[in-house]
C-alpha positions in Angstrom: -8.7 8.7 1.0 -8.1 6.5 3.4 -5.8 3.4 3.8 -7.0 0.4 5.5 -4.1 -2.2 6.0 -5.9 -5.7 7.8 -4.2 -7.7 10.3 -3.6 -10.5 7.8 -2.1 -8.0 5.4 0.4 -6.9 8.3 1.8 -9.9 9.0 2.5 -10.8 5.7 4.2 -7.2 5.4 6.3 -7.7 8.5 7.2 -11.6 6.8 7.8 -10.6 3.5 9.6 -6.9 3.5 10.6 -7.4 7.1 8.6 -4.3 8.3 9.0 -3.4 12.1 7.9 -0.5 14.2 9.2 2.5 13.5 9.6 1.3 9.4 7.9 2.7 6.3 6.1 1.5 3.7 5.3 3.0 0.5 2.9 2.4 -2.6 3.6 3.9 -5.4 2.4 4.0 -9.0 4.4 1.9 -11.5 3.6 2.2 -15.5 2.4 -1.5 -16.5 1.1 -4.7 -14.6 -2.4 -5.5 -13.9 -3.9 -2.2 -11.7 -7.3 -2.2 -11.4 -7.9 1.5 -10.7 -6.4 3.3 -13.6 -5.8 1.8 -17.1 -2.0 1.1 -17.8 -0.5 1.9 -14.0 -0.2 -0.3 -11.1 0.9 -0.6 -7.5 4.4 -1.2 -6.2 5.4 -1.8 -2.3 8.3 -0.9 -0.9 9.9 -0.6 2.5 11.0 3.0 2.7 10.4 6.4 5.1 8.1 9.1 3.5 9.8 12.0 2.1 6.5 14.0 0.7 3.7 11.9 2.4 0.2 12.6 1.0 -1.8 10.2 2.8 -0.3 8.1 5.8 -1.9 5.6 8.1 0.0 3.6 11.3 -0.5 -0.2 11.5 1.7 -2.3 14.2 3.5 1.0 14.8 4.8 1.2 10.9 3.7 3.9 8.5 1.9 2.9 5.3 1.9 5.7 3.3 1.6 7.2 -0.6 3.7 10.0 -2.2 1.7 13.1 -2.9 3.2 12.8 -6.3 1.1 9.4 -6.5 -2.3 10.7 -5.1 -3.8 10.8 -8.5 -3.8 7.3 -9.0 -6.6 6.5 -6.4 -8.8 8.9 -7.5 -9.6 10.5 -4.1 -10.3 6.4 -3.2 -10.4 4.6 -0.1 -8.4 1.6 -0.7 -8.1 -1.6 1.6 -5.0 -3.9 1.6 -5.7 -7.3 2.3 -3.7 -10.7 2.3 -5.3 -13.6 0.3 -4.2 -17.0 1.4 -5.6 -18.9 -1.8 -3.1 -16.7 -3.8 -0.5 -15.9 -1.3 -0.2 -12.7 -2.2 -1.5 -9.3 -0.8 -4.4 -7.6 -2.9 -5.8 -3.8 -3.1 -9.5 -2.9 -3.1 -10.6 0.3 -3.6 -14.3 1.6 -3.4 
């Protein structure tokens, strides 16, 4: 499984979460919401340092990661995080 963060999404994380070089940004599974991978679950995002990372990627010297306990949600699929200008929000695409 790989995580791809687009440049537009990186800018969003820097602006909206105040993410700076050396910070961590976690994608985590939460119950409810509108997820498109596992029914009844969706992704949350929080700025924090990794504790038990399963998948990581660095972009702009920021570590984006998924903890091992949440890897099940992705069913070993790659996913991309992009910023949608029309909706003014980040969005997730998987393959």
